[in-house]
N, C-alpha and C positions, 0 to 999 in steps of 0.2 A: 504493500500500500504506500509506504514512504517513497519507494522508487517511482511509483506512478505520480505522486505529488511533485517530486523533484522534476520529472520529465515534463509535467504540465506547466510547472513554474518556468522552466527554461524556454518552452515554446511561447508562453505568455509574454515573456520579456524579450523575445526576439532572438534568443541564443540558440539558433538552429545548428544542430550537429550535422556535418557532412556525412553522406552515406557513401561507402566504398564497396565496390564489387571486387572481391579478392579471389586469388587462387593460392591455396596453401597445401602443405603436406603434413600428415599426422605421423605419429610414431610408428605406425605400420606401413609407412611409405605410400599411403593412399592419397590421391589427389582430391582435395575438397574445394568446391566452388560455391561461394555464398556471398552475402552482403552483410555489412555491419556499420553501425554508426560509430564515428570516432572523431576527435577534434583534429587529428592529423595522422600521417602515416606512422609516426613513432608510437602514438597511442594505440593504433590498430595493431601494430606488431606486438606491443606489450600484451594486449588483450588476447591475441591468438596464442602467445606463449603460455598464458595462464590456462588455456585450453589444450596445452600440449601440441600445438600446431606451429609450423614455421612458414612465414609468409614468402611466397614466390613472386607474385606480382599483384598490383592493385591499381584501380583507377576510380576517381571520384565520379559519381553519377548525380544527376539533378533530382532533387525532390520536388514535391508539388509547390513548395515555397520558392525554390530556386527558379530563377528566370521567369518569375511571375509577371514581370513587366520589363521590356527592353526599352530603355530610354532613347529617345530620338535626339539628333544633334541639337535642335533648338531648345529642347528641355534641359540637356546637359549644359548648354551655354547659359541658360537662365539660372540654373542652380549654382554654377561656378561664379557667375557675375554677382549674384546676391551674397554668396559666401565671401568673395573678395571684398565687396563693399563693407560688409559688417565687420570682418576681421580688421580692415583698415581703420574702422571707427573704434576699435578696442574691445569689441564684443567677443567673448570666448567662443570657441568652435562649437561646444555643446549647446550654448545659448543660441548661436546663429542657426544651427540645424533645427532647433526647437521653433524658432521664429518662422523659418521656411515651412515647417510642418503645419503651422497654423493657417497658412494661406489656402485659398480655394484651389483645388487641383483634382485630378482624376483619382478615384478611390484606389486604383491599383498603384499609382505613384505614391499616394499617401501611406499605403501599407508598407512599401519599401522604405520610405523615409522614416517611418516609425521604427522599423527594425534597426535602421542605422543609428537613430537617436538613442535607442535603448542600449545598444552595444557601446556607444560612446559614453553613456552614463556608467557603464560597467568598467570603464578604463581602457577599452579597445581603441587603438589608434584609427584614424579615419581610413587609411589605405586598407587596413585589414577588415574594417567594418564594411567597406564597399566590396571587397573581394568575397566576403561571405555571402553576398547577394548574387549568387552565381548566375551569369547570363544577363544581369541587369545593367552593369556598368562596364565600359570597354577597358581592356588591359592598359591602353594608353593612359587613361585617367588614373587608374590605380597605381601604375608605376611612377607617374609624375608626382602624385601625392606622397608616395613612399620616399622619393628623392627629396621632396620639400620638407618632409618630417625630419630627415637626416640632416639637412642643411639649415633648418629653421626658417625657411622662406615660404611658408604656406600661403601667405597672402599673394606673393608674386606668382606662385604656381597656379592659384585659383584664377588670377587675372589672365594668365597666359592660356589656360584651358578655356576660359570664356571666349577669348578672342579666337582661339583655334576652332572651336565648334561653331562659332558664328560664321567664320569663313567657310567651313565645311558645309554648313547648311545653305549658304549662299550659292556655292558651287553646285550642290545637289539640286537646288531649286532651278538653276539655269539649265542643268541637264534634263530635269523633268519637263520643264517648259519646252525644251528643244524637241523632246520626243512626243509630247502631248498632241501637238498639231498634226504630225504625220499619222499617229495612231487613230485619232478621231476621224481624219480624212479617209484613212484606209477602211475603217469600220463602216463609216457612213456610205462611202462609195460601194463597198461590198453589199451592204443592205439594199441600196438603190438598184444595183445590178441584178441581185436576186429577184427583186420585185419586178424589174423590167422583163427578165427572162421568163419568169413564171406567170406574170399577170398581164403584161402588155403585148409582148411579141407573139404569143400564140394566136391572138386575134388577127394580127396582120398575116401570119402564115396561113391561117385558115382561109382568109380572103384570097391570098395568092393561089392556093390550091383550087378554090372554087372557080376561079376565072382561067385557070390553066396558064398562068404567067410563067415565063421562062426564069428559072432560078440559077443565078450565078453560083460559083463555088463557095464564096464567102457566106452567102445567104444559106446555102445548104448546111454548112458547118454550124452556123449560129442556130439554125432551125433544129438540127440534131441535138445540140447542147440544151436548147430550150425545152425540147420534148423530154430529154433525159432528166433534167432538173424537176420538171413538172410531175413526171411519173414516179420519181424516186426521191422526192424532197426530203422525207424523214431519214432515209438511209444516207443520203449525201450529207445532211447536217450532222448525223451521228458520226459518220466517217471523218468529217472535218474536225469535230471535237476530239475524237480518238487520236487523230494525227497530231493535233496541237498538244495534247497531253503527253504523247510519246516523245515529241520533240523537246518539250520542257524537261521531261525525265532524262532524256539522253544528254541534253546540254548541261545537266547538273552532274553528270558522271565526271570524275576527276580527270581522266585522260582526254575526254572530249572537251571539257572546259579549258584544259591546258592548251589544246590545239586551237580552239577558237580564240583564246586570249592572245596566242602567238600570231594568229592570222590578222587580228585587229591592228597589230603594229606594222604589218607589211602591206596593208591595203593602200593603193595610190591615194594621195591627198589626205584621206581620213587617218591613215596610220601616223602621219606627222602630227596631226592635231591631237590624236590620242596620246602620243608620247609627251606632249606638253602638259596635258591634264594629269597624267601619271607622275610626271616630274614635279609638278606643283604640289601634289599630295605628299610625295616623298619629302620634298624640301621643307614644307610647312610642318610636318610631323616631326622630322628629325631636328629641326630648329627648336621646336617647343620642348622636346625631351632633353636635348643636349644642354640647352641653356638653363634647364631646371636642375641640373646636377647629376643626371644619369650618366653612367659610363657609356662610351661609344658602342661597345659590344651589345649592351642591353638595349640601347636606343635603336640600333640596327635590327635587333631581333623583333622588337615590338613594331617598329616602323614597317617592316616587310609585310605585315599582315593588314596594313591600312591602305596599301597602294591601290587595291582593287583589281589587280591583274595577277593571276596565279602563275603565269609564265615568268614575269619579272620576279615575283616572290620566290619562285623555285631556284633562282640563281643566287639568292642571298646566303645560302650555306657557304658558298665559295668566298663571298665578300667577308663574312665573319671570320673565316679561317685565315684569310690574308691579313686582316686587321690584327688578329690575335698573334700572328707571326711577326708583326712589327711593320708591316707595309702601311703607307699613308692611306687616308680615306679616299683621296682622289684616285690613287693607283688601284685601290681595291675595287672601286665602283666602275672603273673604265671598261672592264670586259663585259659588264652587264648590258644586255640588249634590251632596249625599251626606254632609255632615258635620253633627254635632249643633250647634245654634246656640250652645250654651254654650261651645264651643271658641273661637269668635271673641271673645266677651266676655272670657273669661279671658286670652287672648293680649293683647288690648287693654289690660287692666289691667297686665299684666306690662311692656308697652312703656312705658306712662305712668309706671310706678314705676321703670323702668330695671333691672328684675330679670327679664328675659325667660327666662334660663336656669333660674332657680329656679322661675318660674311654669310653665315647660314640664315640669319634674319633677313639680310638683304636679298639673298637668293629666293627665299620664301615669298617676299613681297613682289619681287619681279615676276616670278612664275605664276603667282596668283593672278596678276594682271594679264599675263599672256594666256593663262588658262581661260579667263573670261573671253578674251578675243577669239581663242580657238573654238569655244562653244558657240559664239556668235557666228563664226564661219561655218560650223557644222549645220547650224539652223538654216543659213542661206543656201547651203548645198542641198539639204534634204527637201525643203519646201518646193523648189522648182522641179525636183525629180519626181516627187509625189504628184504634182500637177500634170507633168508629162505623162506619167503612167495612167492617171485617170482620164486624161484627154484621149490617149490611144484606145482605152477600153470603150469610151463613149463613141469615138470615131468608128470603131469596128461595128458597133450596133447600128449607128446611123447609116453607114454605107450598106450594111446588109439589108436594110429596109428600103433605102432610096433606090438602089439599083433595080429591083423588081418593079417598083412604082414607075420608074423612068421607062422600063421596057413596056409596061402596060399602057403608058401614055402614048408611046410610039405606035403600038398596035392599034389603039383607038383612033389615032390620027390617020 
């Protein structure tokens, strides 16, 4: 009974124990696979030893509380901005989080903040409190706060994080707006074409058949497609949905995603613009982490997961090993395919001048601006392309109808 009350009290106060799935061996050399709550791997190993078992491997799994809400960049920017402002005014961290908790917000967000606040009250540092909310806060934010706690510059780190996520959200919004117009145009155009093929064209084709008008090849092809869609509409729509679902699943496969991300960098025109966007993300994240006091190796490890391109990220194992062996950052990044060449030159200048942190800030600002320009160029390239595609589709339909009408008019004359 007392154990039940202790467990209830821990959950009530937000002290959620991670759950580990483990593989162990008992005294009879039998393999045991199970799960267990533990504060960390050391505690898990100690508990298994009490049961006369030896830990072979373990991994932490998400509980229902873990990842209950994944914060968006604008929400992270707002949280860090408020935290930086209040800490600059002399308000303690615990009090600042409590004030944020009292504001109007989504219930899921409030639940996460409440767990963080309770753990801060128990003496847990902010980085650990955020890390315990598995899946809610990004590794970048957790590691930067950990560095800020070690250097005593929490206020500075919070301000940098607010600026970082604000810029990230701005870039994401521009990319979203760049894709919204083509997607809407494609969906609307597809719906109109389906309506034309199934509701409008059959009337014309029936009229052509009744008068015995001569049918050119393009009209016969469109007529056949129209009859097929009309007779098998449900099957066609089901097939389209299945194909879309299969494509989505296939694109999420690691090998396919890697190949697609590699292809993005090699597309004519588009590839160069994508490189600028990825370089801007890398430069901004690395600048934020390095200037907050993180080691270069740790900063590179976290930064590789924020670029948004698995092909570029897959090359960072070699970058880390070269930096670890004593090579300069500019020399280590040079073999990486996917970054703008100006990045390496600028980092090299910063290393030679002994002002790498300042140069990284400058690079980040420069590439943020160039990233916005690249996104604008992508929009200007996509919009005319979509209009041309829609124009060709409409042109085919119009020609397929006008040619028989013109033939009928000649026969009547």
